[in-house]
N, C-alpha and C positions, 0 to 999 in steps of 0.2 A: 479401477483405483487410480486416483491422480496423487502424485507425491509432489509436495511444494516446499521449496526452501527459500526462505527470506535472507537477505542480507543488506548491509549498508547502513544500518543503525549506528547509534552513537551518541556522544555528547557534543553539544554545540551551543554557542552563545546566542542569545535572543538577536534576531536579525541575520542569522547564518542560514546555511542551505545544506540539505543532505538529499541524496538520491538513494531511495530504496530499490532493490531488484527482488524479483520472485522468479525462481527458476522452476518450470513444471516438467513432469515427466509422467509417462504412463497413460497418456492421452494424446487424441489429435488436438494439440493445442489450440489450433485456428478455429476449433469449434467451441472452445470453452468461453463463457462469460467470466471475467475476472474482476475481482474487487479487493480493495484495500480497506480494512477495518482497524480500529484501534480500542484500546480498552486502558483507561487511566485508573489508578488505585481507587477502589471503593466506587466506581462508576461502571455502567453497562457498557458492553461493547457496542460500537457505533460504526456506521459507514461513513467511510471518508471519501472513497472515489470509486467508480465503477466504469469498466469498459466492456461493451458487448463483443461477440466474435466479429460483428460487422464494423466495429470501430466507433460506435456511439458511446460518448462519455457522459458521465454525470458526477458532479461533486458536491459535497455537503457545503451548505451556505458558510460555514465557519472557515472554510479553505479556499473558497473561490478567490481567484485573483492571485492566490499564493501557491496552490499545488497543481500539478498536472500529472494526469495518468496517461500512459502510453503502453504500447505493446509492439514486440518484434517477434512476429510469428516464426521467422527463420530461426531464432534463438530459443524459441519456446519460453520466452521471459516477458514479464510485464514490470514496468517501473512505476515509481512515484517519486516525481521530482518535487521537493519541498523547499520553498523559498521563503524569506522573510519569517523565519520560524519564531513562534512565541512560547512563552513558558506553558501556556495552555495546551499546547501541542504535545507535551511530554505524556508518553503512553507507550504500551507494547503495540506494536504495528502488526497485524496478521494479513496474510494473503489468503484470498478465498476463490475457489473455482466452482462455478455452477451452484453457488449457495450450499454446496454439500462438502466440499474438501477444504481443509485448513492446513496451512503452514504452522511452524512452531512459534512464530513470533519473533521480532526484533525490537530491542528496546531503543527508543528515542528519548533523549533527555535534553531539554532546552533550559540553560541557566539564564537567569536574569541579569 
């Protein structure tokens, strides 16, 4: 069982930045493939960014050039650096491990 706790969400103006963190426990973190997903009201949950245990990353087209995913295996933490935020980025952001385990989510609200 992997336990995930997200933090770093909040309210920011368009053009601003936030960094989300996801702390993992209960597994050998370095072996986990990690992802960030988001769900806006009335919409399906979608993949934002993904990083494999080997460090390969993938970003959704809508966030390329603005968001970066990274991991620190020594801290059992995965990060999502979000720059140049837009109102369309408003959503609950969820951390995921191995496409199985989910965190509770953290709200990101971008005002115009």
